[in-house]
Structure formats: structure tokens, C-alpha cells
C-alpha positions, 0 to 999 in steps of 0.5 A: 416615783416620777423623776425628770430625765433631761429636765422633762418629766416622764408622762404616764401612758393612759392608753390600754394596757399592753404588756409588750408596749414598752418593747414594741414602741415604734418598732414596726419593722422587727421586734429585734430592730432595737438590738440590730443597731449600734448606739453612740453614748450621748449622756450618762448619769448614775441611773440612766444612759442616753444613747442615739442610734447611729443609723436611725438617729433614734434617742433612747434613755436606758434606766438602771434599776439597780442603784447598787451598780451605778453607771459611770462616765468611765464605763460609758464615755460620751461618744462610745459606740455600744450595742444593746443585747436582748435580755430575753435571749439570755433568760433560762426557762 
């Protein structure tokens, strides 16, 4: 199901399938670049968090796929500085 984020609908990528495309999008310098920056909370909804990179200015929307644990403005107030953690670094094999 497609749902609008910030009043616009997400567009489906019709290019060739690449299993790493979402994590590699726009990251030419380093695979970990996204995790090396601090982000400022711009907006929060129960199922999405929009942040902006302090250094790069890049805006990211992080989607929460767990409806049982909604994101809240109390947990992520507008202007709060956060760092993203690499989920693959904490996975046990």
C-alpha cells in the first residue's frame, strides 16, 4: 500500500533490481556515510520520522514498520539531534 509522506506519494523505482539500492542511494563516498552524521528531527508521525543532516543538509524520512510501537513527539521532539545506527552492525549471524 502506498501512502503519502509530506503530501506527496512515494514513487516506485522501475529501474533494475538491486538488493542494496535503498541503502546505497546517493552514497558514493562511503557505505557508512549515513551513520557518520548527526541529524536534526524535522517532523514526527506515528509511523515516520523526518530528519535533516546537520552537515550535509540531506533530508531523510525513516519509516517505522512496527505499528505496535509508534513514534511520538515526546520521544523525538522537533529540533532534537540524533545519530542513526547501522542495524547490520548489531545483527548476530
